[in-house]
C-alpha positions in Angstrom: -3.0 -6.6 -67.3 -6.4 -7.5 -65.9 -4.9 -9.9 -63.4 -2.5 -7.2 -62.1 -5.2 -4.7 -61.8 -7.4 -7.1 -59.9 -4.6 -8.0 -57.5 -3.8 -4.3 -56.9 -7.5 -3.6 -56.2 -7.8 -6.5 -53.9 -4.7 -5.3 -52.0 -6.2 -1.8 -51.7 -9.5 -3.2 -50.4 -7.7 -5.3 -47.9 -5.6 -2.4 -46.8 -8.6 -0.1 -46.4 -10.4 -2.8 -44.4 -7.3 -3.0 -42.1 -7.6 0.7 -41.4 -11.2 0.4 -40.4 -10.6 -2.6 -38.1 -7.6 -1.0 -36.5 -9.6 2.2 -35.8 -6.6 4.3 -36.6 -5.2 5.1 -40.1 -1.8 6.3 -38.7 -1.4 3.1 -36.7 -2.3 0.8 -39.6 -0.1 2.4 -42.2 3.2 1.7 -40.5 4.8 -1.7 -40.8 4.8 -3.5 -37.4 8.0 -3.0 -35.4 9.8 -6.4 -35.6 12.3 -5.8 -32.7 15.0 -7.9 -34.4 18.4 -7.3 -32.9 17.0 -6.2 -29.6 18.0 -8.2 -26.6 16.6 -8.8 -23.1 19.2 -8.6 -20.3 19.5 -8.9 -16.6 21.6 -6.0 -15.4 23.2 -5.9 -11.9 22.3 -2.3 -11.1 19.5 -0.3 -9.7 16.5 0.6 -11.8 17.2 4.4 -11.9 20.7 3.6 -13.1 19.5 1.4 -15.9 16.8 3.9 -16.9 19.5 6.6 -17.1 21.2 4.5 -19.9 17.9 4.8 -21.9 17.1 1.1 -21.5 13.5 -0.1 -21.3 13.2 -1.6 -17.7 10.7 -4.5 -17.6 10.9 -5.4 -14.0 13.3 -5.8 -11.1 13.7 -7.3 -7.7 12.8 -5.0 -4.8 15.8 -4.1 -2.6 18.2 -5.9 -4.9 20.2 -4.3 -7.7 19.0 -6.6 -10.5 16.9 -5.3 -13.4 15.4 -7.1 -16.5 15.6 -4.6 -19.4 15.2 -4.4 -23.1 18.2 -3.1 -25.1 17.9 -1.7 -28.6 21.0 -2.1 -30.8 21.9 1.6 -30.6 22.2 1.3 -26.8 24.4 -1.8 -26.6 27.6 0.4 -26.5 26.2 2.4 -23.6 25.4 -0.7 -21.6 29.0 -2.0 -22.3 30.5 1.3 -21.3 28.5 1.5 -18.1 30.5 -1.2 -16.5 27.4 -2.9 -15.0 27.6 -6.7 -15.1 24.8 -8.2 -17.2 23.6 -11.5 -18.6 21.6 -11.8 -21.9 18.5 -13.8 -21.2 16.9 -13.4 -24.6 19.3 -12.9 -27.6 16.7 -11.7 -30.1 13.3 -10.4 -29.1 12.3 -10.3 -32.7 12.4 -14.1 -32.9 10.5 -14.5 -29.7 7.8 -12.1 -31.1 7.7 -14.0 -34.3 7.0 -17.2 -32.4 4.2 -15.4 -30.4 2.6 -14.3 -33.7 2.5 -17.9 -35.0 0.8 -19.1 -31.8 -1.7 -16.3 -32.1 -2.6 -17.3 -35.6 -3.1 -20.9 -34.5 -5.3 -20.0 -31.7 -7.4 -17.5 -33.8 -8.2 -20.2 -36.3 -9.6 -22.5 -33.5 -11.7 -19.8 -31.8 -15.3 -19.8 -32.9 -16.4 -16.5 -31.4 -18.6 -15.5 -28.5 -18.2 -17.6 -25.4 -16.5 -20.5 -27.1 -14.3 -22.1 -24.4 -11.4 -21.7 -26.9 -11.5 -18.0 -26.1 -9.2 -18.5 -23.0 -6.7 -20.5 -25.1 -5.2 -17.3 -26.5 -5.0 -13.5 -26.5 -7.5 -11.5 -28.4 -7.7 -8.2 -30.3 -9.9 -5.4 -28.9 -13.0 -6.1 -31.0 -13.0 -9.7 -29.8 -12.6 -8.7 -26.2 -15.5 -6.2 -26.5 -17.7 -8.8 -28.3 -16.8 -11.4 -25.6 -18.0 -9.0 -22.9 -21.3 -8.5 -24.8 -21.7 -12.2 -25.2 -21.2 -12.8 -21.5 -23.9 -10.3 -20.7 -26.3 -11.9 -23.2 -25.6 -15.4 -21.9 -26.0 -14.5 -18.2 -28.5 -11.6 -18.2 -29.6 -12.1 -14.6 -26.0 -11.6 -13.2 -24.1 -9.6 -15.9 -24.7 -6.1 -17.3 -22.5 -3.9 -19.5 -20.8 -0.9 -18.1 -19.7 1.8 -20.5 -17.1 4.0 -18.7 -16.4 6.4 -21.6 -14.2 6.5 -24.8 -10.6 6.7 -25.5 -8.6 9.4 -27.2 -9.2 7.8 -30.5 -12.9 7.0 -29.9 -12.8 3.4 -28.7 -15.1 2.3 -25.9 -13.8 1.6 -22.4 -16.2 -1.1 -21.5 -16.7 -3.5 -18.5 -19.2 -5.7 -17.0 -20.9 -5.5 -13.6 -21.4 -9.0 -12.1 -23.7 -9.5 -9.1 -26.8 -11.5 -8.2 -30.2 -9.8 -8.7 -31.6 -8.1 -5.6 -33.9 -5.2 -4.7 -30.9 -3.7 -2.8 -28.0 -1.8 -4.4 -25.0 -3.8 -3.6 -21.6 -2.4 -2.5 -19.1 -2.9 -5.3 -15.4 -3.3 -6.1 -13.7 -2.3 -9.3 -11.1 -4.5 -11.1 -9.2 -2.4 -13.7 -6.9 -3.9 -16.3 -4.8 -3.0 -19.3 -3.6 0.5 -18.3 -0.3 -0.6 -19.8 -0.9 -1.8 -23.4 1.8 -4.5 -23.7 0.6 -6.3 -20.5 -1.7 -8.7 -22.4 -2.1 -11.2 -19.5 -4.0 -8.5 -17.6 -7.1 -8.4 -19.9 -6.9 -12.1 -20.5 -6.8 -13.0 -16.8 -9.6 -10.5 -16.1 -11.9 -12.0 -18.7 -11.3 -15.4 -17.4 -12.1 -14.4 -13.8 -15.2 -12.6 -15.0 -16.5 -15.7 -16.7 -16.0 -17.7 -13.5 -17.9 -15.1 -11.5 -20.7 -14.9 -14.0 -21.2 -18.7 -14.4 -20.7 -19.8 -10.7 -23.1 -22.5 -9.6 -26.0 -21.6 -7.4 -25.2 -22.2 -3.8 -21.4 -22.0 -4.4 -19.2 -19.7 -2.3 -19.0 -17.3 -5.2 -22.8 -17.3 -5.6 -23.2 -16.4 -2.0 -20.6 -13.7 -2.2 -22.5 -12.2 -5.3 -25.5 -11.9 -3.1 -23.6 -9.2 -1.2 -21.3 -7.5 -3.7 -21.1 -6.4 -7.3 -17.8 -6.9 -9.1 -17.1 -4.4 -12.0 -14.5 -5.8 -14.4 -12.8 -3.5 -16.9 -10.3 -5.6 -18.9 -8.8 -2.9 -21.2 -8.5 0.7 -19.7 -6.2 1.7 -22.5 -7.9 0.5 -25.7 -5.9 2.6 -28.2 -2.6 1.4 -26.8 -3.8 -2.2 -26.8 -4.8 -1.9 -30.4 -1.4 -0.5 -31.3 0.3 -3.5 -29.7 -1.5 -5.7 -32.2 -1.1 -3.5 -35.3 2.2 -1.8 -34.9 4.4 -2.4 -31.8 3.8 -5.4 -29.6 5.9 -3.7 -26.8 4.1 -0.4 -26.7 3.2 0.7 -23.2 1.4 4.1 -23.2 -1.8 5.5 -24.7 -1.7 7.2 -28.1 -1.5 10.9 -27.3 0.3 12.7 -30.1 2.2 9.5 -31.2 4.4 9.6 -28.1 1.7 8.5 -25.7 1.1 9.1 -22.0 1.7 6.5 -19.2 -1.9 6.3 -17.9 -0.6 5.0 -14.6 1.3 8.2 -13.9 -1.6 10.5 -15.0 -3.7 10.3 -11.7 -3.9 13.3 -9.4 -2.4 12.2 -6.1 1.3 13.1 -6.0 1.2 13.7 -9.8 4.5 14.8 -11.2 6.6 13.1 -8.5 9.2 10.5 -8.4 8.9 7.6 -10.9 7.2 9.8 -13.5 8.8 11.8 -16.3 8.1 15.1 -18.0 9.7 13.9 -21.2 7.1 12.6 -23.7 9.6 10.1 -25.2 10.0 8.4 -21.8 8.0 5.3 -21.0 6.6 6.8 -17.8 5.7 10.2 -19.3 3.0 11.5 -16.9 1.2 13.8 -19.4 0.7 17.6 -19.3 -1.5 17.6 -16.2 -3.4 15.2 -13.9 -6.3 13.6 -15.8 -5.1 15.1 -19.1 -6.2 11.8 -20.8 -9.7 10.7 -21.5 -9.0 7.2 -20.3 -8.2 8.2 -16.7 -11.0 10.7 -16.8 -13.5 7.9 -17.7 -12.4 5.8 -14.8 -12.3 8.8 -12.4 -15.9 9.8 -13.4 -17.1 6.2 -13.1 -15.7 6.0 -9.5 -17.2 9.4 -8.6 -20.7 8.1 -9.5 -20.3 4.5 -8.1 -21.5 5.7 -4.6 -21.1 2.2 -2.9 -17.7 1.4 -4.3 -15.5 -0.1 -1.5 -12.5 -1.7 -3.2 -10.2 -1.2 -6.2 -7.7 -3.7 -7.8 -5.4 -2.4 -10.6 -4.1 -5.5 -12.6 -0.7 -5.3 -14.2 2.2 -7.6 -15.2 4.7 -8.7 -14.3 6.6 -9.9 -11.2 4.0 -11.8 -9.1 3.5 -9.1 -6.5 0.6 -7.6 -4.4 1.1 -3.9 -3.8 -0.4 -1.5 -1.4 -0.2 2.4 -1.1 1.7 4.5 -0.9 3.6 4.1 -4.2 4.7 7.7 -4.9 7.9 7.8 -2.8 10.1 5.6 -0.7 10.2 6.0 3.0 6.6 7.0 3.7 3.7 4.9 4.7 -0.1 5.4 5.0 -1.9 5.8 8.2 -3.8 2.6 7.2 -0.6 0.7 6.4 -1.3 -2.1 8.8 -4.7 -2.7 7.2 -3.2 -2.7 3.8 -0.4 -5.0 4.7 -2.7 -7.6 6.1 -5.0 -7.4 3.2 -2.1 -7.7 0.7 -0.9 -10.8 2.7 -4.4 -12.3 2.5 -4.6 -11.7 -1.2 -1.1 -13.0 -1.9 -1.7 -16.2 0.1 -4.9 -16.8 -1.8 -3.3 -16.2 -5.2 -0.7 -18.8 -4.3 -3.3 -21.4 -3.5 -4.2 -22.7 -7.0 -0.6 -23.5 -8.3 1.7 -22.7 -5.4 3.2 -19.7 -7.3 4.7 -17.3 -4.9 3.1 -13.8 -4.9 5.0 -11.3 -2.7 3.1 -8.6 -0.8 4.9 -5.3 -0.4 4.3 -1.6 -0.2 4.2 -0.3 -3.7 7.1 2.1 -3.3 9.3 -0.7 -2.2 8.9 -2.2 -5.6 9.6 1.2 -7.2 8.3 4.8 -6.7 5.6 5.6 -9.2 3.9 9.0 -8.5 0.5 9.7 -10.0 -0.6 6.0 -9.9 -4.2 4.8 -9.8 -4.0 2.9 -6.5 -2.7 5.9 -4.6 -5.5 7.9 -6.1 -8.2 5.4 -5.3 -7.1 5.3 -1.7 -6.0 8.9 -1.3 -9.2 10.5 -2.8 -11.9 7.9 -2.2 -10.6 5.8 0.8 -11.0 2.7 -1.2 -9.4 -0.6 -0.2 -7.1 -0.2 -3.1 -4.2 -2.4 -4.2 -2.3 -3.4 -7.3 -1.3 -6.8 -8.5 1.6 -7.8 -10.8 0.6 -11.1 -12.4 2.8 -13.8 -13.9 5.5 -14.3 -14.7 8.0 -14.0 -11.9 10.5 -11.2 -11.9 13.4 -13.0 -13.5 11.5 -15.1 -16.1 12.5 -14.1 -19.6 9.0 -14.5 -21.0 8.1 -11.1 -19.6 5.3 -9.4 -21.4 5.3 -12.3 -24.0 3.8 -14.8 -21.5 2.7 -17.9 -23.4 -1.0 -18.6 -23.8 -0.8 -21.7 -21.6 -0.5 -19.3 -18.6 -3.8 -17.5 -19.2 -6.2 -19.9 -17.4 -3.8 -20.5 -14.4 -3.2 -16.8 -14.0 -6.9 -16.1 -14.3 -7.5 -18.6 -11.4 -4.9 -16.9 -9.3 -6.4 -13.5 -10.0 -9.9 -14.8 -9.2 -8.7 -15.9 -5.8 -7.4 -12.5 -5.1 -10.6 -10.8 -6.3 -12.6 -12.9 -3.9 -10.5 -11.9 -0.9 -10.7 -8.2 -1.8 -14.4 -8.4 -2.2 -14.9 -10.3 1.1 -12.7 -8.0 3.0 -14.2 -4.8 1.5 -17.7 -6.0 2.7 -16.4 -6.7 6.2 -14.6 -3.4 6.6 -17.1 -1.2 4.9 -16.2 2.3 3.6 -12.7 3.5 4.3 -11.4 7.0 5.0 -9.5 8.9 2.2 -5.8 9.0 2.6 -4.1 12.4 2.9 -2.7 13.8 -0.3 -2.0 17.2 1.2 -4.8 19.1 -0.5 -7.7 19.5 1.9 -8.5 20.2 5.5 -8.3 17.1 7.9 -11.4 15.5 9.3 -11.7 15.9 13.1 -9.8 13.2 15.0 -11.8 10.2 16.2 -11.5 8.5 19.6 -13.3 5.4 18.3 -10.7 2.7 17.8 -13.2 0.4 16.2 -13.8 2.8 13.3 -11.7 3.9 10.4 -8.8 6.2 11.0 -8.8 9.9 10.0 -6.0 9.6 7.5 -4.1 12.6 8.9 -0.6 13.0 7.6 2.5 14.6 9.1 1.5 18.0 7.9 -1.9 17.9 9.4 -3.8 18.0 6.1 -6.6 15.7 5.3 -7.7 13.6 2.4 -8.9 15.0 -0.9 -12.7 14.8 -0.8 -12.7 14.2 2.9 -15.5 15.9 4.7 -14.8 14.7 8.2 -17.6 12.2 8.1 -16.9 8.5 7.6 -19.8 6.4 6.5 -20.4 3.6 8.9 -21.6 0.0 8.4 -25.3 -0.6 8.3 -27.3 -3.8 8.6 -26.6 -4.6 4.9 -22.9 -3.7 5.1 -22.6 -0.2 3.8 -24.2 3.2 4.1 -24.7 5.2 0.9 -22.2 7.7 -0.2 -19.2 5.7 1.1 -16.8 7.3 -1.4 -18.2 10.8 -1.7 -17.2 13.5 -4.2 -13.9 15.1 -4.6 -13.8 18.3 -2.8 -10.8 19.9 -4.4 -9.5 20.5 -7.9 -8.2 17.3 -9.5 -5.4 19.2 -11.1 -3.6 20.2 -7.9 -1.8 17.0 -7.3 1.2 17.1 -4.9 1.5 16.3 -1.3 1.4 12.9 0.5 -0.6 11.0 3.0 2.1 9.6 5.0 4.3 9.3 8.0 8.0 8.3 8.0 8.5 4.6 8.2 9.0 3.4 11.8 6.9 6.3 13.2 3.7 5.4 15.1 4.0 1.6 14.6 0.8 0.9 16.7 -1.5 3.5 15.2 -4.7 2.3 13.6 -4.1 -1.3 14.4 -6.8 -1.8 17.0 -9.7 -1.4 14.7 -8.1 -3.6 12.1 -7.5 -6.4 14.6 -11.2 -6.5 15.3 -12.0 -6.9 11.6 -9.3 -9.4 11.1 -10.6 -11.7 13.8 -14.0 -11.8 12.2 -12.7 -12.4 8.7 -9.9 -14.8 9.4 -7.8 -13.1 6.7 -6.2 -16.2 5.3 -3.0 -16.1 7.3 -2.4 -19.7 6.5 1.0 -19.3 5.0 3.1 -16.2 5.9 6.2 -18.0 4.6 8.6 -15.7 6.6 7.6 -12.6 4.5 8.6 -10.0 6.9 
């Protein structure tokens, strides 16, 4: 009797401790989703056709009707009835997830905490990620400081680090954002690896010299509630934890909010929320960007597919006025990311991958004129590992990401502040006859960029004038519009000033590999 009572008490204590550690009682009460009986398939159809069946699209090949998707048992019949040809590439996701859990346990037992090198041998729960950031700042206080952007819906911190060399001057900065989608574990893991390489770079190295000129702000987990949920309840969860159904944070930004590639159905994986910036996670990043007055560049880190993506992403068939600049920058980043392991990263306009209205890269460019891009990390688009990428890929992927970050930082310094793209919400700035400066960002309808005052900050002796990003001049809740022209129109516009910058930078055109 006593033994049974003790055992029950111990179970209760352990259960209560689990609730505290998880930070959410509702999340911890449910048994984890096992996903047994679910399959991963390669369907020969277009993404919108596969989504119409209710399948969970993981990735696809741009311009090719070939989609990797997850199929739950209840939808197998719908897939069969569709007539689409498909191949099974993972017969039981539950077994794959069980293998992943066993590897996690082995790695966790070997990790000693803090900056133990074993940290990068595995994926880590949110408390360990946050503690690791704190440890990095403690170990490298001259270079690293903690940045608190805000808190999540469930009260968890959205934390990052600022990495730069000490100086009396305020450096221009770039922001590297990870983990908007909870199940994309390689994103936080690769960011923390890259952050450590920046923070511990040897004096006199190329990274050290770069940090004399720029600050790199690294935020590994922008969706902490969703990330915790992938550890406690459902490894394949994507969204935040709004009302149990969640919101896709990368459809919750104001530029073109509510458009193609987003959904108004809360049960859909790309549910955009009730309004732009309805979620505290996107608000936290928005407010940080508004106060980071020397912010020049933005990199949104996702998985998977090995891609480097530039705006616009909200609709097919439209391009930004700064398209030539973005394409060359994406090529430079992709080439550098291929250097460490010869893994092919493909540069493309984001909408050519798939339209996704209300995404963060469009917002960062459209509102603030940032040199903004997204990356999809390993694996390649047809590799069955998908979001369950093995731990052996963490360090190599982190090295690839670091190479891309360095190119973005160097290029952002060279180019200085950009001009906001046109999202259709504000009056245009006056046209400029100066072909060596930034373009005005005028769109087809003659409207200018949100937050655009008509003045574009110019480069000073130290690279940047204050106030390069500026504030947002219109209500963030308006959304809509586009900063674009139809593809093929005005092919030469804006290229002259970019050519000048490209010559000075070199832009790593070492291996174009017949991309165009």
